MARGUMI-93172 format. One record per atom (N, C-alpha, C): residue in one letter; atom name; x, y, z. Coordinates in Angstrom, 2 decimals. Layout:
(pt a CA (X Y Z))
...
! end
This chain:
(pt x N (3.67 -10.53 0.32))
(pt x CA (4.69 -10.30 1.32))
(pt x C (4.75 -8.81 1.63))
(pt x N (4.84 -8.48 2.89))
(pt x CA (4.92 -7.08 3.32))
(pt x C (6.29 -6.52 2.97))
(pt x N (6.40 -5.24 3.07))
(pt x CA (7.65 -4.51 2.86))
(pt x C (8.72 -5.10 3.77))
(pt x N (9.91 -5.33 3.24))
(pt x CA (11.05 -5.77 4.05))
(pt x C (11.63 -4.53 4.70))
(pt x N (11.39 -4.37 6.01))
(pt x CA (11.80 -3.17 6.73))
(pt x C (13.26 -3.22 7.20))
(pt x N (13.96 -4.31 6.91))
(pt x CA (15.38 -4.40 7.25))
(pt x C (15.64 -4.13 8.71))
(pt x N (16.56 -3.21 8.99))
(pt x CA (16.95 -2.88 10.36))
(pt x C (15.81 -2.24 11.15))
(pt x N (14.76 -1.81 10.46))
(pt x CA (13.64 -1.16 11.15))
(pt x C (12.51 -2.13 11.49))
(pt x N (12.68 -3.39 11.14))
(pt x CA (11.65 -4.39 11.45))
(pt x C (11.39 -4.42 12.95))
(pt x N (10.11 -4.32 13.31))
(pt x CA (9.71 -4.40 14.71))
(pt x C (9.88 -3.11 15.49))
(pt x N (10.38 -2.07 14.85))
(pt x CA (10.57 -0.78 15.53))
(pt x C (9.41 0.14 15.18))
(pt x N (9.02 0.96 16.13))
(pt x CA (7.97 1.94 15.87))
(pt x C (8.57 3.17 15.20))
(pt x N (7.70 3.96 14.60))
(pt x CA (8.16 5.22 13.99))
(pt x C (8.85 6.10 15.02))
(pt x N (8.29 6.16 16.22))
(pt x CA (8.88 6.98 17.28))
(pt x C (10.30 6.50 17.62))
(pt x N (10.50 5.21 17.68))
(pt x CA (11.84 4.67 17.97))
(pt x C (12.82 5.02 16.86))
(pt x N (12.38 4.91 15.63))
(pt x CA (13.26 5.23 14.49))
(pt x C (13.59 6.73 14.49))
(pt x N (12.59 7.55 14.80))
(pt x CA (12.82 9.00 14.81))
(pt x C (13.74 9.45 15.95))
(pt x N (13.89 8.63 16.97))
(pt x CA (14.85 8.96 18.02))
(pt x C (16.27 8.97 17.44))
(pt x N (16.51 8.09 16.46))
(pt x CA (17.81 8.03 15.77))
(pt x C (17.85 8.92 14.54))
(pt x N (16.70 9.08 13.88))
(pt x CA (16.61 9.85 12.63))
(pt x C (15.46 10.84 12.74))
(pt x N (15.68 11.97 13.38))
(pt x CA (14.60 12.96 13.55))
(pt x C (13.97 13.33 12.21))
(pt x N (12.62 13.39 12.20))
(pt x CA (11.89 13.76 11.00))
(pt x C (11.73 12.64 9.99))
(pt x N (12.17 11.43 10.34))
(pt x CA (12.11 10.30 9.41))
(pt x C (10.67 10.02 8.99))
(pt x N (10.49 9.76 7.70))
(pt x CA (9.22 9.30 7.13))
(pt x C (9.50 8.10 6.23))
(pt x N (8.80 7.03 6.45))
(pt x CA (8.99 5.82 5.66))
(pt x C (8.94 6.11 4.18))
(pt x N (7.91 6.83 3.75))
(pt x CA (7.65 7.03 2.32))
(pt x C (8.70 7.91 1.64))
(pt x N (9.34 8.75 2.40))
(pt x CA (10.36 9.65 1.84))
(pt x C (11.77 9.11 2.06))
(pt x N (12.00 8.55 3.24))
(pt x CA (13.37 8.20 3.65))
(pt x C (13.70 6.72 3.56))
(pt x N (12.69 5.88 3.44))
(pt x CA (12.94 4.45 3.32))
(pt x C (13.46 3.81 4.59))
(pt x N (14.11 2.66 4.41))
(pt x CA (14.60 1.87 5.54))
(pt x C (16.07 1.53 5.33))
(pt x N (16.72 1.12 6.41))
(pt x CA (18.12 0.70 6.36))
(pt x C (18.18 -0.81 6.20))
(pt x N (18.96 -1.28 5.26))
(pt x CA (19.19 -2.72 5.04))
(pt x C (17.90 -3.47 4.71))
(pt x N (16.95 -2.81 4.10))
(pt x CA (15.70 -3.45 3.72))
(pt x C (15.37 -3.15 2.27))
(pt x N (14.10 -3.24 1.97))
(pt x CA (13.60 -3.07 0.62))
(pt x C (13.33 -1.59 0.32))
(pt x N (13.78 -1.12 -0.81))
(pt x CA (13.52 0.25 -1.24))
(pt x C (12.08 0.37 -1.73))
(pt x N (11.53 1.56 -1.63))
(pt x CA (10.17 1.80 -2.10))
(pt x C (10.04 1.43 -3.58))
(pt x N (11.06 1.64 -4.37))
(pt x CA (11.00 1.26 -5.79))
(pt x C (10.81 -0.25 -5.95))
(pt x N (11.43 -1.03 -5.07))
(pt x CA (11.27 -2.48 -5.12))
(pt x C (9.86 -2.89 -4.70))
(pt x N (9.33 -2.25 -3.66))
(pt x CA (7.96 -2.52 -3.24))
(pt x C (7.01 -2.17 -4.37))
(pt x N (7.27 -1.05 -5.02))
(pt x CA (6.42 -0.60 -6.14))
(pt x C (6.45 -1.59 -7.30))
(pt x N (7.60 -2.15 -7.58))
(pt x CA (7.69 -3.15 -8.66))
(pt x C (6.82 -4.37 -8.34))
(pt x N (6.83 -4.79 -7.09))
(pt x CA (5.97 -5.91 -6.70))
(pt x C (4.51 -5.52 -6.81))
(pt x N (4.17 -4.31 -6.38))
(pt x CA (2.79 -3.83 -6.47))
(pt x C (2.35 -3.75 -7.94))
(pt x N (3.25 -3.32 -8.80))
(pt x CA (2.92 -3.24 -10.23))
(pt x C (2.58 -4.61 -10.79))
(pt x N (3.26 -5.64 -10.32))
(pt x CA (2.95 -7.00 -10.79))
(pt x C (1.56 -7.43 -10.32))
(pt x N (1.19 -7.06 -9.10))
(pt x CA (-0.14 -7.37 -8.58))
(pt x C (-1.20 -6.65 -9.41))
(pt x N (-0.97 -5.38 -9.68))
(pt x CA (-1.92 -4.59 -10.48))
(pt x C (-2.05 -5.19 -11.88))
(pt x N (-0.94 -5.53 -12.50))
(pt x CA (-0.98 -6.11 -13.85))
(pt x C (-1.74 -7.43 -13.85))
(pt x N (-1.51 -8.26 -12.85))
(pt x CA (-2.22 -9.54 -12.75))
(pt x C (-3.71 -9.31 -12.57))
(pt x N (-4.08 -8.41 -11.67))
(pt x CA (-5.50 -8.13 -11.42))
(pt x C (-6.19 -7.62 -12.68))
(pt x N (-5.50 -6.80 -13.44))
(pt x CA (-6.09 -6.24 -14.66))
(pt x C (-6.16 -7.25 -15.79))
(pt x N (-5.39 -8.33 -15.70))
(pt x CA (-5.37 -9.33 -16.77))
(pt x C (-6.46 -10.39 -16.62))
(pt x N (-7.08 -10.42 -15.45))
(pt x CA (-8.08 -11.45 -15.16))
(pt x C (-9.47 -10.88 -15.42))
(pt x N (-10.29 -11.61 -16.18))
(pt x CA (-11.67 -11.12 -16.35))
(pt x C (-12.44 -11.29 -15.04))
(pt x N (-13.21 -10.30 -14.68))
(pt x CA (-14.00 -10.38 -13.46))
(pt x C (-13.26 -9.81 -12.27))
(pt x N (-13.79 -10.11 -11.09))
(pt x CA (-13.27 -9.55 -9.86))
(pt x C (-12.07 -10.35 -9.34))
(pt x N (-11.24 -9.68 -8.58))
(pt x CA (-10.06 -10.28 -7.96))
(pt x C (-10.09 -9.93 -6.49))
(pt x N (-9.77 -10.89 -5.64))
(pt x CA (-9.68 -10.67 -4.20))
(pt x C (-8.24 -10.87 -3.78))
(pt x N (-7.68 -9.90 -3.08))
(pt x CA (-6.29 -9.99 -2.63))
(pt x C (-6.21 -9.57 -1.16))
(pt x N (-5.32 -10.21 -0.44))
(pt x CA (-5.05 -9.89 0.96))
(pt x C (-3.58 -9.55 1.08))
(pt x N (-3.26 -8.55 1.88))
(pt x CA (-1.86 -8.19 2.12))
(pt x C (-1.78 -7.30 3.35))
(pt x N (-0.58 -6.88 3.66))
(pt x CA (-0.34 -5.97 4.77))
(pt x C (-0.56 -4.53 4.32))
(pt x N (-0.72 -3.64 5.28))
(pt x CA (-1.12 -2.27 5.03))
(pt x C (-0.24 -1.46 4.11))
(pt x N (1.06 -1.42 4.37))
(pt x CA (1.92 -0.57 3.54))
(pt x C (1.92 -1.06 2.09))
(pt x N (1.98 -2.36 1.90))
(pt x CA (1.95 -2.89 0.53))
(pt x C (0.63 -2.55 -0.16))
(pt x N (-0.48 -2.69 0.55))
(pt x CA (-1.78 -2.37 -0.05))
(pt x C (-1.88 -0.89 -0.41))
(pt x N (-1.27 -0.05 0.39))
(pt x CA (-1.27 1.38 0.08))
(pt x C (-0.51 1.65 -1.21))
(pt x N (0.61 0.93 -1.41))
(pt x CA (1.37 1.08 -2.66))
(pt x C (0.57 0.52 -3.83))
(pt x N (-0.10 -0.61 -3.63))
(pt x CA (-0.94 -1.17 -4.70))
(pt x C (-2.01 -0.15 -5.10))
(pt x N (-2.63 0.48 -4.13))
(pt x CA (-3.65 1.49 -4.42))
(pt x C (-3.06 2.63 -5.24))
(pt x N (-1.93 3.13 -4.82))
(pt x CA (-1.27 4.22 -5.53))
(pt x C (-0.95 3.83 -6.97))
(pt x N (-0.42 2.65 -7.15))
(pt x CA (-0.04 2.20 -8.50))
(pt x C (-1.27 1.89 -9.34))
(pt x N (-2.35 1.39 -8.73))
(pt x CA (-3.61 1.16 -9.44))
(pt x C (-4.08 2.45 -10.10))
(pt x N (-3.91 3.55 -9.36))
(pt x CA (-4.36 4.85 -9.84))
(pt x C (-3.35 5.51 -10.78))
(pt x N (-2.19 4.88 -10.96))
(pt x CA (-1.16 5.46 -11.82))
(pt x C (-0.33 6.52 -11.13))
(pt x N (-0.38 6.55 -9.80))
(pt x CA (0.38 7.53 -9.03))
(pt x C (1.76 6.99 -8.68))
(pt x N (2.68 7.89 -8.39))
(pt x CA (4.00 7.48 -7.94))
(pt x C (3.87 6.73 -6.62))
(pt x N (4.76 5.78 -6.36))
(pt x CA (4.62 4.97 -5.14))
(pt x C (4.65 5.78 -3.84))
(pt x N (5.38 6.90 -3.82))
(pt x CA (5.41 7.68 -2.59))
(pt x C (4.07 8.31 -2.25))
(pt x N (3.16 8.38 -3.23))
(pt x CA (1.82 8.89 -2.95))
(pt x C (0.98 7.91 -2.12))
(pt x N (1.50 6.71 -1.92))
(pt x CA (0.82 5.75 -1.04))
(pt x C (0.67 6.31 0.36))
(pt x N (1.52 7.26 0.72))
(pt x CA (1.43 7.87 2.04))
(pt x C (0.10 8.59 2.25))
(pt x N (-0.60 8.89 1.19))
(pt x CA (-1.87 9.63 1.27))
(pt x C (-3.07 8.73 1.56))
(pt x N (-2.86 7.41 1.56))
(pt x CA (-3.97 6.47 1.72))
(pt x C (-3.87 5.74 3.06))
(pt x N (-4.41 6.34 4.11))
(pt x CA (-4.40 5.70 5.42))
(pt x C (-5.19 4.40 5.36))
(pt x N (-4.70 3.39 6.05))
(pt x CA (-5.36 2.09 6.03))
(pt x C (-5.22 1.45 7.40))
(pt x N (-6.34 1.30 8.09))
(pt x CA (-6.34 0.69 9.42))
(pt x C (-6.17 -0.83 9.32))
(pt x N (-5.65 -1.46 10.38))
(pt x CA (-5.53 -2.92 10.38))
(pt x C (-6.90 -3.57 10.16))
(pt x N (-6.95 -4.55 9.29))
(pt x CA (-8.18 -5.28 9.02))
(pt x C (-9.18 -4.54 8.15))
(pt x N (-8.83 -3.37 7.68))
(pt x CA (-9.76 -2.59 6.85))
(pt x C (-9.79 -3.14 5.43))
(pt x N (-10.87 -2.83 4.75))
(pt x CA (-11.05 -3.28 3.37))
(pt x C (-10.96 -2.10 2.42))
(pt x N (-10.46 -2.40 1.23))
(pt x CA (-10.43 -1.42 0.16))
(pt x C (-10.95 -2.07 -1.10))
(pt x N (-11.59 -1.28 -1.93))
(pt x CA (-12.09 -1.78 -3.21))
(pt x C (-11.57 -0.84 -4.29))
(pt x N (-10.78 -1.40 -5.19))
(pt x CA (-10.30 -0.65 -6.34))
(pt x C (-11.10 -1.09 -7.54))
(pt x N (-11.37 -0.19 -8.42))
(pt x CA (-12.19 -0.56 -9.57))
(pt x C (-12.06 0.44 -10.69))
(pt x N (-13.15 0.53 -11.44))
(pt x CA (-13.17 1.36 -12.64))
(pt x C (-14.41 2.23 -12.65))
(pt x N (-14.26 3.43 -13.12))
(pt x CA (-15.39 4.27 -13.50))
(pt x C (-15.19 4.51 -14.98))
(pt x N (-15.98 3.78 -15.75))
(pt x CA (-15.77 3.68 -17.18))
(pt x C (-14.36 3.16 -17.41))
(pt x N (-13.49 3.88 -18.07))
(pt x CA (-12.14 3.37 -18.31))
(pt x C (-11.09 3.97 -17.38))
(pt x N (-11.52 4.64 -16.33))
(pt x CA (-10.61 5.29 -15.39))
(pt x C (-10.49 4.45 -14.11))
(pt x N (-9.25 4.13 -13.72))
(pt x CA (-9.02 3.41 -12.47))
(pt x C (-9.36 4.32 -11.30))
(pt x N (-10.14 3.80 -10.35))
(pt x CA (-10.61 4.60 -9.22))
(pt x C (-10.54 3.81 -7.92))
(pt x N (-10.63 4.53 -6.81))
(pt x CA (-10.83 3.92 -5.50))
(pt x C (-12.33 3.93 -5.26))
(pt x N (-12.93 2.75 -5.20))
(pt x CA (-14.37 2.62 -4.98))
(pt x C (-14.69 2.78 -3.50))
(pt x N (-13.87 2.18 -2.66))
(pt x CA (-14.06 2.23 -1.21))
(pt x C (-12.69 2.03 -0.58))
(pt x N (-12.41 2.74 0.53))
(pt x CA (-11.09 2.63 1.13))
(pt x C (-11.19 2.73 2.64))
(pt x N (-10.38 1.96 3.32))
(pt x CA (-10.29 1.95 4.78))
(pt x C (-11.62 1.63 5.43))
(pt x N (-12.34 0.71 4.82))
(pt x CA (-13.63 0.31 5.31))
(pt x C (-13.44 -0.78 6.36))
(pt x N (-14.06 -0.62 7.51))
(pt x CA (-13.91 -1.61 8.57))
(pt x C (-15.11 -1.64 9.49))
(pt x N (-14.95 -2.37 10.55))
(pt x CA (-16.04 -2.46 11.52))
(pt x C (-17.13 -3.38 11.04))
(pt x N (-18.33 -3.13 11.55))
(pt x CA (-19.47 -3.99 11.24))
(pt x C (-20.31 -3.47 10.08))
(pt x N (-19.88 -2.39 9.45))
(pt x CA (-20.65 -1.84 8.34))
(pt x C (-20.59 -2.77 7.15))
(pt x N (-21.72 -3.01 6.51))
(pt x CA (-21.72 -3.87 5.31))
(pt x C (-21.06 -3.13 4.16))
(pt x N (-20.51 -3.89 3.22))
(pt x CA (-19.88 -3.30 2.05))
(pt x C (-20.87 -2.81 1.01))
(pt x N (-22.09 -3.28 1.06))
(pt x CA (-23.10 -3.03 0.02))
(pt x C (-22.53 -2.33 -1.12))
! end
């Protein structure tokens, strides 16, 4: 499930900033919706589940949630998800380099093979 944007559901960033100049989702959150800490808790459950399964895991979700999952996979604070741009329909691969959680591939899209 994507982030519950509450009163901001269906509004663009520009529309929200008309009411709240300088607003940033990752810093300022939403009105009457889900707090970033709540989104992060859900992402943490996804990360824990993925790490508990032997072998590969395939997951699909919306962009903001996937950005939080990526941040939490790496052990970063949820607000650092703002650093991981993700285009619609793009693919990301999270994995391991030895025992360190890493981003293997991010924001991959188009007709390029994943090889």
